C-alpha positions in Angstrom: -109.0 16.2 2.4 -107.6 18.7 0.0 -104.0 19.4 -0.9 -104.3 22.8 0.8 -105.3 21.2 4.1 -102.5 18.7 4.1 -100.0 21.4 3.3 -101.3 23.5 6.2 -101.0 20.7 8.7 -97.5 20.1 7.6 -96.7 23.7 8.1 -98.2 23.6 11.7 -96.1 20.5 12.6 -92.9 22.2 11.4 -93.8 25.3 13.4 -94.3 23.2 16.6 -91.0 21.3 16.1 -89.2 24.5 15.5 -90.6 26.1 18.6 -89.6 23.1 20.7 -86.1 23.4 19.3 -85.9 27.1 20.1 -87.1 26.5 23.7 -84.6 23.8 24.2 -81.8 26.0 23.0 -82.6 29.1 25.0 -83.6 27.4 28.2 -87.4 27.6 27.9 -89.5 26.2 30.6 -87.6 27.9 33.4 -84.4 25.8 33.2 -80.9 27.1 32.6 -78.9 25.9 29.5 -77.1 23.4 31.6 -80.3 22.1 33.2 -81.9 21.7 29.8 -78.9 19.8 28.4 -78.9 17.6 31.5 -82.6 16.9 31.2 -82.4 16.0 27.5 -79.4 13.7 27.5 -79.1 12.4 31.0 -76.9 13.6 34.0 -74.3 10.9 33.6 -73.5 11.8 30.0 -72.6 15.5 30.6 -69.0 16.1 31.7 -68.8 18.5 34.7 -66.2 20.5 32.8 -68.8 21.3 30.1 -71.0 23.3 32.6 -69.9 26.9 32.8 -69.6 28.5 36.2 -71.9 31.2 35.0 -74.7 28.6 34.6 -74.7 27.7 38.3 -77.7 29.3 40.1 -76.8 31.9 42.7 -78.9 30.0 45.2 -76.7 26.9 45.0 -75.4 25.6 48.4 -71.7 26.1 49.4 -70.1 23.2 51.3 -68.7 24.6 54.7 -66.1 23.0 57.0 -67.1 22.7 60.7 -64.8 24.3 63.2 -62.6 21.8 65.0 -61.3 23.0 68.4 -60.3 19.6 69.8 -56.5 19.2 69.4 -54.5 16.0 69.2 -53.2 14.9 72.7 -50.0 16.5 73.9 -47.8 15.9 77.0 -44.9 17.4 78.9 -41.9 15.5 80.4 -41.8 15.7 84.2 -38.7 17.1 85.9 -37.1 15.6 89.0 -34.3 16.8 91.2 -35.2 20.5 90.6 -33.9 23.2 92.9 -36.3 24.4 95.5 -38.2 27.6 94.8 -36.9 27.8 91.2 -38.5 28.4 87.9 -38.5 25.4 85.5 -39.9 25.1 82.0 -40.9 22.4 79.6 -39.6 21.9 76.0 -42.0 23.5 73.5 -44.7 21.2 72.1 -46.6 21.7 68.8 -50.4 21.9 68.9 -52.1 20.1 66.0 -55.5 18.7 65.0 -57.4 22.0 65.1 -58.6 24.2 62.2 -59.5 27.5 64.0 -58.4 29.6 66.9 -58.9 27.5 70.1 -59.1 28.6 73.7 -56.0 27.9 75.9 -55.7 28.3 79.7 -53.5 27.2 82.6 -53.6 26.5 86.3 -50.5 26.3 88.6 -48.1 28.0 86.2 -47.6 30.1 83.1 -47.4 29.4 79.3 -45.8 31.0 76.3 -47.0 30.6 72.7 -44.1 30.4 70.1 -41.6 33.0 71.2 -44.2 35.1 73.1 -44.1 36.3 76.7 -45.1 34.1 79.6 -48.7 34.6 80.8 -51.2 33.0 83.1 -54.2 34.6 81.4 -56.5 32.7 79.1 -56.0 33.2 75.3 -56.2 31.4 72.0 -53.9 29.2 69.9 -53.9 28.1 66.3 -52.9 24.9 64.6 -49.1 24.5 64.2 -48.2 26.9 67.0 -45.9 25.8 69.8 -46.4 26.2 73.5 -44.2 25.7 76.6 -45.1 25.7 80.3 -43.3 27.2 83.2 -43.9 26.7 86.9 -42.2 27.7 90.3 -41.1 24.7 92.3 -41.9 24.2 95.9 -39.8 25.8 98.7 -39.7 22.3 100.4 -37.4 19.5 99.3 -38.8 16.3 97.8 -42.1 18.0 96.9 -43.9 17.9 93.6 -45.6 20.9 92.0 -47.9 20.7 89.0 -49.2 23.0 86.2 -52.1 21.9 84.0 -52.5 23.4 80.5 -55.9 23.1 78.7 -56.3 23.6 75.0 -59.8 23.1 73.6 -60.8 20.7 76.4 -57.6 18.6 76.1 -55.2 18.8 79.1 -51.5 18.3 79.5 -49.8 18.2 83.0 -46.3 19.3 83.8 -44.9 18.3 87.1 -41.6 19.1 88.8 -40.2 17.5 92.0 -37.6 19.3 94.1 -34.4 17.6 95.3 -34.3 15.2 98.2 -31.8 16.5 100.8 -29.6 13.6 102.1 -26.6 14.0 104.3 -26.6 17.8 104.3 -26.0 17.9 100.5 -28.4 18.8 97.7 -28.5 15.6 95.7 -28.8 15.9 92.0 -27.7 19.5 91.8 -24.2 21.1 91.8 -23.1 22.6 95.1 -22.1 26.2 94.9 -19.1 26.4 97.3 -17.6 29.8 97.9 -13.8 30.2 98.0 -14.1 31.8 101.5 -14.7 29.3 104.3 -16.2 30.6 107.5 -17.5 28.9 110.7 -21.2 28.6 110.8 -21.3 27.5 114.4 -19.3 25.7 117.0 -16.0 25.4 119.0 -15.0 22.7 121.4 -16.3 21.3 123.7 -20.1 21.3 124.0 -22.0 24.5 124.9 -25.1 25.7 123.0 -25.1 29.2 121.6 -25.1 31.3 118.5 -22.4 31.0 115.9 -18.9 30.6 117.3 -20.3 30.7 120.9 -21.6 27.2 120.4 -19.4 24.2 121.2 -18.9 20.9 119.5 -16.5 18.0 119.9 -15.6 15.8 117.0 -18.9 16.3 115.0 -19.3 13.1 113.0 -22.0 13.8 110.4 -24.7 16.3 109.3 -28.1 16.3 107.6 -30.3 19.1 106.6 -34.0 19.7 106.0 -33.3 22.9 104.1 -34.0 25.1 107.2 -31.9 23.4 109.9 -28.6 21.6 110.0 -28.5 18.6 112.3 -25.1 17.6 113.6 -24.0 14.3 115.2 -21.8 15.7 118.0 -20.0 12.5 118.5 -17.8 12.9 121.6 -20.4 15.1 123.3 -23.0 12.3 122.8 -25.6 14.8 121.5 -27.5 15.6 118.3 -27.3 19.3 117.8 -29.6 21.5 115.6 -28.3 24.6 113.9 -30.8 27.1 112.4 -29.1 27.8 109.1 -30.4 31.4 108.7 -29.3 32.5 112.2 -26.6 30.1 113.3 -28.4 29.4 116.6 -27.4 26.0 118.0 -29.5 24.0 120.4 -29.3 20.4 121.6 -32.0 18.3 120.0 -31.3 15.0 121.8 -28.8 13.5 124.1 -27.7 14.2 127.7 -23.9 14.5 127.0 -23.3 11.2 128.8 -22.5 8.0 126.9 -25.3 5.4 127.1 -28.2 3.8 125.2 -31.3 4.8 127.2 -34.3 6.0 125.2 -36.0 9.2 126.1 -37.2 12.6 124.9 -34.8 15.3 124.0 -31.9 15.6 126.4 -33.2 12.7 128.5 -32.1 10.3 125.8 
């Protein structure tokens, strides 16, 4: 082998090494700069901060967060002793545990989001907003009415029970007594009639069902019924004679 041949082989080897170095520096072989660096030194040895954002391929996946429309459980405090045929509302509760606009609907009442207007139509609510429920109580005493609010499949029930009428008074609620006192019905001694045409003698007690007033007409030995709206008085039970016989109506 001549000196010229050895020299030529050395030149060829230097050229190949130089070409490899150039390819490694400019991303030869189809890899980006960062990919070439990672391939040559190992993934664990390259700090994430050393890879420029511009070197990330446009086709890289972006992590997405799935929509969550199932809120944390919520509840409303029940109301008792409410007035009949009255509008009652809950305290506002905060909806949490969702990350996107979530369906909201109600049956048996109305709802309001934050300080918005009451509605019974379906809508949407977002995380952190507040909601309150309103319903109309029953026209009958001692009766429960319910409204059910649904948010993203989770329900909360609000119930309100009307007052129980005992002894003619509305228990659990203030009585509104006018300064002017008039006679609803009655005068001595015992005739049925309307208003002041009816007669009572020493009435000893009353009770009401909200529509009628029942009077123990003690010395007439009768139980009388007064229709509150009209003042019409009739005898519900008792013959007007003292005794203890059972029977129906005035035969007792």
